[in-house]
PQR file of N, CA, C, O and H, with PARSE charges and radii, in Angstrom:
ATOM      1  N   UNK A   1      21.973 -13.813 -60.968 -0.4000 1.5000
ATOM      2  CA  UNK A   1      22.835 -14.802 -61.581 -0.0000 2.0000
ATOM      3  C   UNK A   1      22.072 -16.120 -61.593  0.5500 1.7000
ATOM      4  O   UNK A   1      21.416 -16.477 -60.614 -0.5500 1.4000
ATOM      5  N   UNK A   2      22.162 -16.821 -62.681 -0.4000 1.5000
ATOM      6  CA  UNK A   2      21.504 -18.118 -62.832 -0.0000 2.0000
ATOM      7  C   UNK A   2      22.484 -19.249 -62.596  0.5500 1.7000
ATOM      8  O   UNK A   2      23.655 -19.153 -62.964 -0.5500 1.4000
ATOM      9  H   UNK A   2      22.695 -16.531 -63.476  0.4000 1.0000
ATOM     10  N   UNK A   3      22.007 -20.319 -61.982 -0.4000 1.5000
ATOM     11  CA  UNK A   3      22.811 -21.519 -61.803 -0.0000 2.0000
ATOM     12  C   UNK A   3      22.818 -22.254 -63.126  0.5500 1.7000
ATOM     13  O   UNK A   3      21.772 -22.672 -63.622 -0.5500 1.4000
ATOM     14  H   UNK A   3      21.056 -20.397 -61.683  0.4000 1.0000
ATOM     15  N   UNK A   4      24.009 -22.410 -63.697 -0.4000 1.5000
ATOM     16  CA  UNK A   4      24.110 -23.056 -64.996 -0.0000 2.0000
ATOM     17  C   UNK A   4      24.178 -24.570 -64.873  0.5500 1.7000
ATOM     18  O   UNK A   4      23.714 -25.290 -65.758 -0.5500 1.4000
ATOM     19  H   UNK A   4      24.859 -22.070 -63.293  0.4000 1.0000
ATOM     20  N   UNK A   5      24.755 -25.054 -63.780 -0.4000 1.5000
ATOM     21  CA  UNK A   5      24.980 -26.485 -63.653 -0.0000 2.0000
ATOM     22  C   UNK A   5      25.131 -26.842 -62.190  0.5500 1.7000
ATOM     23  O   UNK A   5      25.724 -26.089 -61.417 -0.5500 1.4000
ATOM     24  H   UNK A   5      25.132 -24.469 -63.062  0.4000 1.0000
ATOM     25  N   UNK A   6      24.610 -27.956 -61.820 -0.4000 1.5000
ATOM     26  CA  UNK A   6      24.844 -28.452 -60.471 -0.0000 2.0000
ATOM     27  C   UNK A   6      26.133 -29.247 -60.476  0.5500 1.7000
ATOM     28  O   UNK A   6      26.391 -30.035 -61.386 -0.5500 1.4000
ATOM     29  H   UNK A   6      24.128 -28.567 -62.448  0.4000 1.0000
ATOM     30  N   UNK A   7      26.931 -29.035 -59.459 -0.4000 1.5000
ATOM     31  CA  UNK A   7      28.185 -29.774 -59.338 -0.0000 2.0000
ATOM     32  C   UNK A   7      27.883 -31.035 -58.552  0.5500 1.7000
ATOM     33  O   UNK A   7      27.289 -30.982 -57.475 -0.5500 1.4000
ATOM     34  H   UNK A   7      26.722 -28.395 -58.720  0.4000 1.0000
ATOM     35  N   UNK A   8      28.297 -32.175 -59.099 -0.4000 1.5000
ATOM     36  CA  UNK A   8      27.959 -33.442 -58.465 -0.0000 2.0000
ATOM     37  C   UNK A   8      29.166 -34.369 -58.392  0.5500 1.7000
ATOM     38  O   UNK A   8      30.130 -34.230 -59.145 -0.5500 1.4000
ATOM     39  H   UNK A   8      28.780 -32.218 -59.974  0.4000 1.0000
ATOM     40  N   UNK A   9      29.083 -35.309 -57.473 -0.4000 1.5000
ATOM     41  CA  UNK A   9      29.976 -36.451 -57.363 -0.0000 2.0000
ATOM     42  C   UNK A   9      31.452 -36.179 -57.529  0.5500 1.7000
ATOM     43  O   UNK A   9      32.059 -35.449 -56.744 -0.5500 1.4000
ATOM     44  H   UNK A   9      28.299 -35.422 -56.861  0.4000 1.0000
ATOM     45  N   UNK A  10      32.025 -36.778 -58.565 -0.4000 1.5000
ATOM     46  CA  UNK A  10      33.469 -36.719 -58.810 -0.0000 2.0000
ATOM     47  C   UNK A  10      33.959 -35.291 -59.038  0.5500 1.7000
ATOM     48  O   UNK A  10      35.084 -34.951 -58.669 -0.5500 1.4000
ATOM     49  H   UNK A  10      31.533 -37.371 -59.202  0.4000 1.0000
ATOM     50  N   UNK A  11      33.124 -34.464 -59.638 -0.4000 1.5000
ATOM     51  CA  UNK A  11      33.540 -33.088 -59.894 -0.0000 2.0000
ATOM     52  C   UNK A  11      33.720 -32.324 -58.574  0.5500 1.7000
ATOM     53  O   UNK A  11      34.642 -31.517 -58.443 -0.5500 1.4000
ATOM     54  H   UNK A  11      32.211 -34.740 -59.938  0.4000 1.0000
ATOM     55  N   UNK A  12      32.846 -32.577 -57.606 -0.4000 1.5000
ATOM     56  CA  UNK A  12      32.983 -31.950 -56.288 -0.0000 2.0000
ATOM     57  C   UNK A  12      34.293 -32.390 -55.658  0.5500 1.7000
ATOM     58  O   UNK A  12      35.043 -31.565 -55.137 -0.5500 1.4000
ATOM     59  H   UNK A  12      32.098 -33.232 -57.712  0.4000 1.0000
ATOM     60  N   UNK A  13      34.569 -33.685 -55.704 -0.4000 1.5000
ATOM     61  CA  UNK A  13      35.808 -34.220 -55.127 -0.0000 2.0000
ATOM     62  C   UNK A  13      37.028 -33.609 -55.814  0.5500 1.7000
ATOM     63  O   UNK A  13      37.995 -33.243 -55.146 -0.5500 1.4000
ATOM     64  H   UNK A  13      33.959 -34.355 -56.127  0.4000 1.0000
ATOM     65  N   UNK A  14      36.990 -33.499 -57.119 -0.4000 1.5000
ATOM     66  CA  UNK A  14      38.109 -32.937 -57.869 -0.0000 2.0000
ATOM     67  C   UNK A  14      38.349 -31.474 -57.476  0.5500 1.7000
ATOM     68  O   UNK A  14      39.493 -31.063 -57.283 -0.5500 1.4000
ATOM     69  H   UNK A  14      36.204 -33.796 -57.661  0.4000 1.0000
ATOM     70  N   UNK A  15      37.294 -30.708 -57.360 -0.4000 1.5000
ATOM     71  CA  UNK A  15      37.421 -29.299 -56.989 -0.0000 2.0000
ATOM     72  C   UNK A  15      37.984 -29.163 -55.573  0.5500 1.7000
ATOM     73  O   UNK A  15      38.859 -28.332 -55.325 -0.5500 1.4000
ATOM     74  H   UNK A  15      36.365 -31.043 -57.516  0.4000 1.0000
ATOM     75  N   UNK A  16      37.481 -29.977 -54.649 -0.4000 1.5000
ATOM     76  CA  UNK A  16      37.979 -29.938 -53.277 -0.0000 2.0000
ATOM     77  C   UNK A  16      39.432 -30.376 -53.191  0.5500 1.7000
ATOM     78  O   UNK A  16      40.208 -29.804 -52.425 -0.5500 1.4000
ATOM     79  H   UNK A  16      36.771 -30.652 -54.850  0.4000 1.0000
ATOM     80  N   UNK A  17      39.811 -31.390 -53.975 -0.4000 1.5000
ATOM     81  CA  UNK A  17      41.198 -31.846 -53.994 -0.0000 2.0000
ATOM     82  C   UNK A  17      42.128 -30.747 -54.519  0.5500 1.7000
ATOM     83  O   UNK A  17      43.211 -30.530 -53.975 -0.5500 1.4000
ATOM     84  H   UNK A  17      39.181 -31.854 -54.597  0.4000 1.0000
ATOM     85  N   UNK A  18      41.700 -30.061 -55.572 -0.4000 1.5000
ATOM     86  CA  UNK A  18      42.513 -28.974 -56.124 -0.0000 2.0000
ATOM     87  C   UNK A  18      42.674 -27.846 -55.109  0.5500 1.7000
ATOM     88  O   UNK A  18      43.761 -27.285 -54.969 -0.5500 1.4000
ATOM     89  H   UNK A  18      40.820 -30.237 -56.014  0.4000 1.0000
ATOM     90  N   UNK A  19      41.605 -27.517 -54.407 -0.4000 1.5000
ATOM     91  CA  UNK A  19      41.669 -26.460 -53.400 -0.0000 2.0000
ATOM     92  C   UNK A  19      42.634 -26.854 -52.275  0.5500 1.7000
ATOM     93  O   UNK A  19      43.402 -26.018 -51.799 -0.5500 1.4000
ATOM     94  H   UNK A  19      40.722 -27.973 -54.521  0.4000 1.0000
ATOM     95  N   UNK A  20      42.599 -28.106 -51.856 -0.4000 1.5000
ATOM     96  CA  UNK A  20      43.489 -28.581 -50.793 -0.0000 2.0000
ATOM     97  C   UNK A  20      44.946 -28.545 -51.255  0.5500 1.7000
ATOM     98  O   UNK A  20      45.828 -28.174 -50.480 -0.5500 1.4000
ATOM     99  H   UNK A  20      41.975 -28.785 -52.242  0.4000 1.0000
ATOM    100  N   UNK A  21      45.207 -28.926 -52.505 -0.4000 1.5000
ATOM    101  CA  UNK A  21      46.569 -28.880 -53.048 -0.0000 2.0000
ATOM    102  C   UNK A  21      47.104 -27.445 -53.034  0.5500 1.7000
ATOM    103  O   UNK A  21      48.259 -27.205 -52.683 -0.5500 1.4000
ATOM    104  H   UNK A  21      44.491 -29.228 -53.134  0.4000 1.0000
ATOM    105  N   UNK A  22      46.257 -26.511 -53.416 -0.4000 1.5000
ATOM    106  CA  UNK A  22      46.683 -25.112 -53.420 -0.0000 2.0000
ATOM    107  C   UNK A  22      46.971 -24.628 -52.014  0.5500 1.7000
ATOM    108  O   UNK A  22      47.961 -23.934 -51.782 -0.5500 1.4000
ATOM    109  H   UNK A  22      45.318 -26.706 -53.700  0.4000 1.0000
ATOM    110  N   UNK A  23      46.107 -24.993 -51.071 -0.4000 1.5000
ATOM    111  CA  UNK A  23      46.316 -24.587 -49.676 -0.0000 2.0000
ATOM    112  C   UNK A  23      47.616 -25.161 -49.133  0.5500 1.7000
ATOM    113  O   UNK A  23      48.392 -24.446 -48.499 -0.5500 1.4000
ATOM    114  H   UNK A  23      45.303 -25.557 -51.260  0.4000 1.0000
ATOM    115  N   UNK A  24      47.861 -26.446 -49.375 -0.4000 1.5000
ATOM    116  CA  UNK A  24      49.078 -27.067 -48.846 -0.0000 2.0000
ATOM    117  C   UNK A  24      50.312 -26.510 -49.545  0.5500 1.7000
ATOM    118  O   UNK A  24      51.369 -26.404 -48.923 -0.5500 1.4000
ATOM    119  H   UNK A  24      47.230 -27.027 -49.890  0.4000 1.0000
ATOM    120  N   UNK A  25      50.205 -26.159 -50.802 -0.4000 1.5000
ATOM    121  CA  UNK A  25      51.325 -25.539 -51.522 -0.0000 2.0000
ATOM    122  C   UNK A  25      51.687 -24.203 -50.915  0.5500 1.7000
ATOM    123  O   UNK A  25      52.866 -23.913 -50.714 -0.5500 1.4000
ATOM    124  H   UNK A  25      49.346 -26.245 -51.307  0.4000 1.0000
ATOM    125  N   UNK A  26      50.689 -23.383 -50.619 -0.4000 1.5000
ATOM    126  CA  UNK A  26      50.949 -22.089 -49.996 -0.0000 2.0000
ATOM    127  C   UNK A  26      51.500 -22.277 -48.594  0.5500 1.7000
ATOM    128  O   UNK A  26      52.371 -21.524 -48.159 -0.5500 1.4000
ATOM    129  H   UNK A  26      49.731 -23.619 -50.782  0.4000 1.0000
ATOM    130  N   UNK A  27      51.001 -23.270 -47.890 -0.4000 1.5000
ATOM    131  CA  UNK A  27      51.484 -23.544 -46.535 -0.0000 2.0000
ATOM    132  C   UNK A  27      52.960 -23.933 -46.584  0.5500 1.7000
ATOM    133  O   UNK A  27      53.753 -23.463 -45.768 -0.5500 1.4000
ATOM    134  H   UNK A  27      50.294 -23.883 -48.243  0.4000 1.0000
ATOM    135  N   UNK A  28      53.330 -24.786 -47.534 -0.4000 1.5000
ATOM    136  CA  UNK A  28      54.727 -25.196 -47.688 -0.0000 2.0000
ATOM    137  C   UNK A  28      55.607 -23.993 -47.995  0.5500 1.7000
ATOM    138  O   UNK A  28      56.690 -23.847 -47.427 -0.5500 1.4000
ATOM    139  H   UNK A  28      52.686 -25.168 -48.197  0.4000 1.0000
ATOM    140  N   UNK A  29      55.137 -23.130 -48.898 -0.4000 1.5000
ATOM    141  CA  UNK A  29      55.919 -21.950 -49.259 -0.0000 2.0000
ATOM    142  C   UNK A  29      56.087 -21.028 -48.049  0.5500 1.7000
ATOM    143  O   UNK A  29      57.165 -20.474 -47.836 -0.5500 1.4000
ATOM    144  H   UNK A  29      54.257 -23.250 -49.359  0.4000 1.0000
ATOM    145  N   UNK A  30      55.031 -20.866 -47.262 -0.4000 1.5000
ATOM    146  CA  UNK A  30      55.124 -20.016 -46.075 -0.0000 2.0000
ATOM    147  C   UNK A  30      56.093 -20.600 -45.068  0.5500 1.7000
ATOM    148  O   UNK A  30      56.859 -19.861 -44.450 -0.5500 1.4000
ATOM    149  H   UNK A  30      54.155 -21.317 -47.435  0.4000 1.0000
ATOM    150  N   UNK A  31      56.076 -21.925 -44.887 -0.4000 1.5000
ATOM    151  CA  UNK A  31      57.001 -22.567 -43.961 -0.0000 2.0000
ATOM    152  C   UNK A  31      58.437 -22.412 -44.442  0.5500 1.7000
ATOM    153  O   UNK A  31      59.342 -22.150 -43.650 -0.5500 1.4000
ATOM    154  H   UNK A  31      55.453 -22.526 -45.389  0.4000 1.0000
ATOM    155  N   UNK A  32      58.636 -22.576 -45.746 -0.4000 1.5000
ATOM    156  CA  UNK A  32      59.982 -22.443 -46.309 -0.0000 2.0000
ATOM    157  C   UNK A  32      60.482 -21.008 -46.132  0.5500 1.7000
ATOM    158  O   UNK A  32      61.639 -20.786 -45.775 -0.5500 1.4000
ATOM    159  H   UNK A  32      57.901 -22.789 -46.389  0.4000 1.0000
ATOM    160  N   UNK A  33      59.604 -20.045 -46.383 -0.4000 1.5000
ATOM    161  CA  UNK A  33      59.988 -18.639 -46.225 -0.0000 2.0000
ATOM    162  C   UNK A  33      60.328 -18.346 -44.764  0.5500 1.7000
ATOM    163  O   UNK A  33      61.296 -17.640 -44.481 -0.5500 1.4000
ATOM    164  H   UNK A  33      58.664 -20.225 -46.673  0.4000 1.0000
ATOM    165  N   UNK A  34      59.542 -18.880 -43.847 -0.4000 1.5000
ATOM    166  CA  UNK A  34      59.815 -18.665 -42.421 -0.0000 2.0000
ATOM    167  C   UNK A  34      61.165 -19.270 -42.043  0.5500 1.7000
ATOM    168  O   UNK A  34      61.914 -18.679 -41.264 -0.5500 1.4000
ATOM    169  H   UNK A  34      58.755 -19.453 -44.077  0.4000 1.0000
ATOM    170  N   UNK A  35      61.476 -20.436 -42.587 -0.4000 1.5000
ATOM    171  CA  UNK A  35      62.762 -21.072 -42.314 -0.0000 2.0000
ATOM    172  C   UNK A  35      63.925 -20.244 -42.822  0.5500 1.7000
ATOM    173  O   UNK A  35      64.948 -20.120 -42.148 -0.5500 1.4000
ATOM    174  H   UNK A  35      60.868 -20.915 -43.220  0.4000 1.0000
ATOM    175  N   UNK A  36      63.773 -19.683 -43.996 -0.4000 1.5000
ATOM    176  CA  UNK A  36      64.818 -18.834 -44.572 -0.0000 2.0000
ATOM    177  C   UNK A  36      64.993 -17.582 -43.729  0.5500 1.7000
ATOM    178  O   UNK A  36      66.118 -17.154 -43.474 -0.5500 1.4000
ATOM    179  H   UNK A  36      62.942 -19.783 -44.543  0.4000 1.0000
ATOM    180  N   UNK A  37      63.887 -16.995 -43.295 -0.4000 1.5000
ATOM    181  CA  UNK A  37      63.972 -15.800 -42.455 -0.0000 2.0000
ATOM    182  C   UNK A  37      64.685 -16.110 -41.142  0.5500 1.7000
ATOM    183  O   UNK A  37      65.490 -15.309 -40.667 -0.5500 1.4000
ATOM    184  H   UNK A  37      62.972 -17.343 -43.502  0.4000 1.0000
ATOM    185  N   UNK A  38      64.395 -17.267 -40.557 -0.4000 1.5000
ATOM    186  CA  UNK A  38      65.065 -17.652 -39.313 -0.0000 2.0000
ATOM    187  C   UNK A  38      66.569 -17.823 -39.530  0.5500 1.7000
ATOM    188  O   UNK A  38      67.366 -17.418 -38.683 -0.5500 1.4000
ATOM    189  H   UNK A  38      63.742 -17.918 -40.943  0.4000 1.0000
ATOM    190  N   UNK A  39      66.961 -18.419 -40.655 -0.4000 1.5000
ATOM    191  CA  UNK A  39      68.377 -18.596 -40.961 -0.0000 2.0000
ATOM    192  C   UNK A  39      69.070 -17.250 -41.113  0.5500 1.7000
ATOM    193  O   UNK A  39      70.181 -17.063 -40.617 -0.5500 1.4000
ATOM    194  H   UNK A  39      66.314 -18.748 -41.343  0.4000 1.0000
ATOM    195  N   UNK A  40      68.426 -16.321 -41.791 -0.4000 1.5000
ATOM    196  CA  UNK A  40      69.004 -14.992 -41.991 -0.0000 2.0000
ATOM    197  C   UNK A  40      69.138 -14.271 -40.656  0.5500 1.7000
ATOM    198  O   UNK A  40      70.168 -13.659 -40.375 -0.5500 1.4000
ATOM    199  H   UNK A  40      67.524 -16.473 -42.194  0.4000 1.0000
ATOM    200  N   UNK A  41      68.088 -14.347 -39.830 -0.4000 1.5000
ATOM    201  CA  UNK A  41      68.134 -13.702 -38.517 -0.0000 2.0000
ATOM    202  C   UNK A  41      69.267 -14.278 -37.663  0.5500 1.7000
ATOM    203  O   UNK A  41      69.986 -13.533 -36.998 -0.5500 1.4000
ATOM    204  H   UNK A  41      67.251 -14.844 -40.058  0.4000 1.0000
ATOM    205  N   UNK A  42      69.423 -15.600 -37.683 -0.4000 1.5000
ATOM    206  CA  UNK A  42      70.485 -16.245 -36.903 -0.0000 2.0000
ATOM    207  C   UNK A  42      71.861 -15.803 -37.399  0.5500 1.7000
ATOM    208  O   UNK A  42      72.759 -15.542 -36.599 -0.5500 1.4000
ATOM    209  H   UNK A  42      68.838 -16.206 -38.223  0.4000 1.0000
ATOM    210  N   UNK A  43      72.022 -15.720 -38.709 -0.4000 1.5000
ATOM    211  CA  UNK A  43      73.293 -15.291 -39.282 -0.0000 2.0000
ATOM    212  C   UNK A  43      73.604 -13.842 -38.900  0.5500 1.7000
ATOM    213  O   UNK A  43      74.735 -13.517 -38.539 -0.5500 1.4000
ATOM    214  H   UNK A  43      71.293 -15.932 -39.360  0.4000 1.0000
ATOM    215  N   UNK A  44      72.597 -12.982 -38.984 -0.4000 1.5000
ATOM    216  CA  UNK A  44      72.810 -11.578 -38.611 -0.0000 2.0000
ATOM    217  C   UNK A  44      73.161 -11.444 -37.132  0.5500 1.7000
ATOM    218  O   UNK A  44      74.019 -10.643 -36.763 -0.5500 1.4000
ATOM    219  H   UNK A  44      71.678 -13.246 -39.277  0.4000 1.0000
ATOM    220  N   UNK A  45      72.501 -12.223 -36.293 -0.4000 1.5000
ATOM    221  CA  UNK A  45      72.785 -12.181 -34.858 -0.0000 2.0000
ATOM    222  C   UNK A  45      74.227 -12.631 -34.584  0.5500 1.7000
ATOM    223  O   UNK A  45      74.933 -12.041 -33.767 -0.5500 1.4000
ATOM    224  H   UNK A  45      71.803 -12.874 -36.593  0.4000 1.0000
ATOM    225  N   UNK A  46      74.642 -13.686 -35.284 -0.4000 1.5000
ATOM    226  CA  UNK A  46      76.001 -14.196 -35.113 -0.0000 2.0000
ATOM    227  C   UNK A  46      77.025 -13.135 -35.536  0.5500 1.7000
ATOM    228  O   UNK A  46      78.018 -12.919 -34.842 -0.5500 1.4000
ATOM    229  H   UNK A  46      74.068 -14.165 -35.948  0.4000 1.0000
ATOM    230  N   UNK A  47      76.785 -12.484 -36.658 -0.4000 1.5000
ATOM    231  CA  UNK A  47      77.693 -11.436 -37.135 -0.0000 2.0000
ATOM    232  C   UNK A  47      77.730 -10.265 -36.164  0.5500 1.7000
ATOM    233  O   UNK A  47      78.795  -9.716 -35.882 -0.5500 1.4000
ATOM    234  H   UNK A  47      75.978 -12.660 -37.221  0.4000 1.0000
ATOM    235  N   UNK A  48      76.554  -9.882 -35.649 -0.4000 1.5000
ATOM    236  CA  UNK A  48      76.474  -8.791 -34.678 -0.0000 2.0000
ATOM    237  C   UNK A  48      77.283  -9.117 -33.422  0.5500 1.7000
ATOM    238  O   UNK A  48      78.011  -8.272 -32.902 -0.5500 1.4000
ATOM    239  H   UNK A  48      75.688 -10.328 -35.878  0.4000 1.0000
ATOM    240  N   UNK A  49      77.142 -10.356 -32.946 -0.4000 1.5000
ATOM    241  CA  UNK A  49      77.882 -10.778 -31.750 -0.0000 2.0000
ATOM    242  C   UNK A  49      79.381 -10.784 -31.995  0.5500 1.7000
ATOM    243  O   UNK A  49      80.153 -10.384 -31.124 -0.5500 1.4000
ATOM    244  H   UNK A  49      76.550 -11.042 -33.369  0.4000 1.0000
ATOM    245  N   UNK A  50      79.806 -11.236 -33.183 -0.4000 1.5000
ATOM    246  CA  UNK A  50      81.237 -11.233 -33.497 -0.0000 2.0000
ATOM    247  C   UNK A  50      81.782  -9.817 -33.503  0.5500 1.7000
ATOM    248  O   UNK A  50      82.855  -9.561 -32.956 -0.5500 1.4000
ATOM    249  H   UNK A  50      79.179 -11.561 -33.891  0.4000 1.0000
ATOM    250  N   UNK A  51      81.046  -8.886 -34.124 -0.4000 1.5000
ATOM    251  CA  UNK A  51      81.486  -7.485 -34.149 -0.0000 2.0000
ATOM    252  C   UNK A  51      81.555  -6.915 -32.744  0.5500 1.7000
ATOM    253  O   UNK A  51      82.514  -6.234 -32.382 -0.5500 1.4000
ATOM    254  H   UNK A  51      80.175  -9.094 -34.569  0.4000 1.0000
ATOM    255  N   UNK A  52      80.526  -7.201 -31.957 -0.4000 1.5000
ATOM    256  CA  UNK A  52      80.481  -6.693 -30.581 -0.0000 2.0000
ATOM    257  C   UNK A  52      81.656  -7.239 -29.778  0.5500 1.7000
ATOM    258  O   UNK A  52      82.335  -6.490 -29.075 -0.5500 1.4000
ATOM    259  H   UNK A  52      79.747  -7.754 -32.251  0.4000 1.0000
ATOM    260  N   UNK A  53      81.894  -8.555 -29.884 -0.4000 1.5000
ATOM    261  CA  UNK A  53      83.014  -9.167 -29.166 -0.0000 2.0000
ATOM    262  C   UNK A  53      84.338  -8.560 -29.611  0.5500 1.7000
ATOM    263  O   UNK A  53      85.210  -8.289 -28.785 -0.5500 1.4000
ATOM    264  H   UNK A  53      81.342  -9.163 -30.454  0.4000 1.0000
ATOM    265  N   UNK A  54      84.485  -8.350 -30.890 -0.4000 1.5000
ATOM    266  CA  UNK A  54      85.722  -7.781 -31.429 -0.0000 2.0000
ATOM    267  C   UNK A  54      85.968  -6.397 -30.846  0.5500 1.7000
ATOM    268  O   UNK A  54      87.073  -6.101 -30.393 -0.5500 1.4000
ATOM    269  H   UNK A  54      83.777  -8.571 -31.561  0.4000 1.0000
ATOM    270  N   UNK A  55      84.944  -5.551 -30.854 -0.4000 1.5000
ATOM    271  CA  UNK A  55      85.121  -4.177 -30.378 -0.0000 2.0000
ATOM    272  C   UNK A  55      85.216  -4.113 -28.865  0.5500 1.7000
ATOM    273  O   UNK A  55      85.938  -3.276 -28.324 -0.5500 1.4000
ATOM    274  H   UNK A  55      84.046  -5.792 -31.222  0.4000 1.0000
ATOM    275  N   UNK A  56      84.498  -4.987 -28.177 -0.4000 1.5000
ATOM    276  CA  UNK A  56      84.562  -4.991 -26.707 -0.0000 2.0000
ATOM    277  C   UNK A  56      85.902  -5.516 -26.201  0.5500 1.7000
ATOM    278  O   UNK A  56      86.448  -5.009 -25.221 -0.5500 1.4000
ATOM    279  H   UNK A  56      83.911  -5.667 -28.616  0.4000 1.0000
ATOM    280  N   UNK A  57      86.424  -6.535 -26.876 -0.4000 1.5000
ATOM    281  CA  UNK A  57      87.671  -7.179 -26.457 -0.0000 2.0000
ATOM    282  C   UNK A  57      88.869  -6.282 -26.754  0.5500 1.7000
ATOM    283  O   UNK A  57      89.763  -6.125 -25.922 -0.5500 1.4000
ATOM    284  H   UNK A  57      85.981  -6.947 -27.672  0.4000 1.0000
ATOM    285  N   UNK A  58      88.874  -5.708 -27.930 -0.4000 1.5000
ATOM    286  CA  UNK A  58      89.976  -4.839 -28.308 -0.0000 2.0000
ATOM    287  C   UNK A  58      91.162  -5.584 -28.900  0.5500 1.7000
ATOM    288  O   UNK A  58      92.101  -4.946 -29.375 -0.5500 1.4000
ATOM    289  H   UNK A  58      88.148  -5.836 -28.605  0.4000 1.0000
ATOM    290  N   UNK A  59      91.151  -6.905 -28.887 -0.4000 1.5000
ATOM    291  CA  UNK A  59      92.285  -7.644 -29.444 -0.0000 2.0000
ATOM    292  C   UNK A  59      92.253  -7.553 -30.970  0.5500 1.7000
ATOM    293  O   UNK A  59      91.197  -7.631 -31.597 -0.5500 1.4000
ATOM    294  H   UNK A  59      90.388  -7.424 -28.500  0.4000 1.0000
ATOM    295  N   UNK A  60      93.417  -7.391 -31.531 -0.4000 1.5000
ATOM    296  CA  UNK A  60      93.519  -7.324 -32.984 -0.0000 2.0000
ATOM    297  C   UNK A  60      93.259  -5.943 -33.541  0.5500 1.7000
ATOM    298  O   UNK A  60      93.373  -5.726 -34.748 -0.5500 1.4000
ATOM    299  H   UNK A  60      94.276  -7.328 -31.022  0.4000 1.0000
ATOM    300  N   UNK A  61      92.913  -5.010 -32.677 -0.4000 1.5000
ATOM    301  CA  UNK A  61      92.655  -3.651 -33.157 -0.0000 2.0000
ATOM    302  C   UNK A  61      93.920  -2.828 -33.026  0.5500 1.7000
ATOM    303  O   UNK A  61      94.691  -3.004 -32.083 -0.5500 1.4000
ATOM    304  H   UNK A  61      92.821  -5.186 -31.697  0.4000 1.0000
ATOM    305  N   UNK A  62      94.130  -1.927 -33.975 -0.4000 1.5000
ATOM    306  CA  UNK A  62      95.296  -1.055 -33.879 -0.0000 2.0000
ATOM    307  C   UNK A  62      94.880   0.394 -33.638  0.5500 1.7000
ATOM    308  O   UNK A  62      95.646   1.317 -33.915 -0.5500 1.4000
ATOM    309  H   UNK A  62      93.503  -1.783 -34.741  0.4000 1.0000
ATOM    310  N   UNK A  63      93.672   0.592 -33.123 -0.4000 1.5000
ATOM    311  CA  UNK A  63      93.212   1.950 -32.833 -0.0000 2.0000
ATOM    312  C   UNK A  63      93.211   2.243 -31.330  0.5500 1.7000
ATOM    313  O   UNK A  63      92.568   3.191 -30.879 -0.5500 1.4000
ATOM    314  H   UNK A  63      93.050  -0.158 -32.898  0.4000 1.0000
ATOM    315  N   UNK A  64      93.948   1.411 -30.547 -0.4000 1.5000
ATOM    316  CA  UNK A  64      93.973   1.576 -29.086 -0.0000 2.0000
ATOM    317  C   UNK A  64      94.785   2.781 -28.694  0.5500 1.7000
ATOM    318  O   UNK A  64      94.917   3.076 -27.506 -0.5500 1.4000
ATOM    319  H   UNK A  64      94.470   0.641 -30.913  0.4000 1.0000
TER
END
């Protein structure tokens, strides 16, 4: 492969800036996804606990 052009000055800065923007964008998306997963896990845990409490307590059930 032949080198067609040397990258210099402002072009190097522009390329590095674009790469950093992409990295931070993916990082933000990963953080947002992790936050959503944590919210879902917390909600599922809360629902599980409510069901467990309901069945363990026996109040409100008519299958006694």
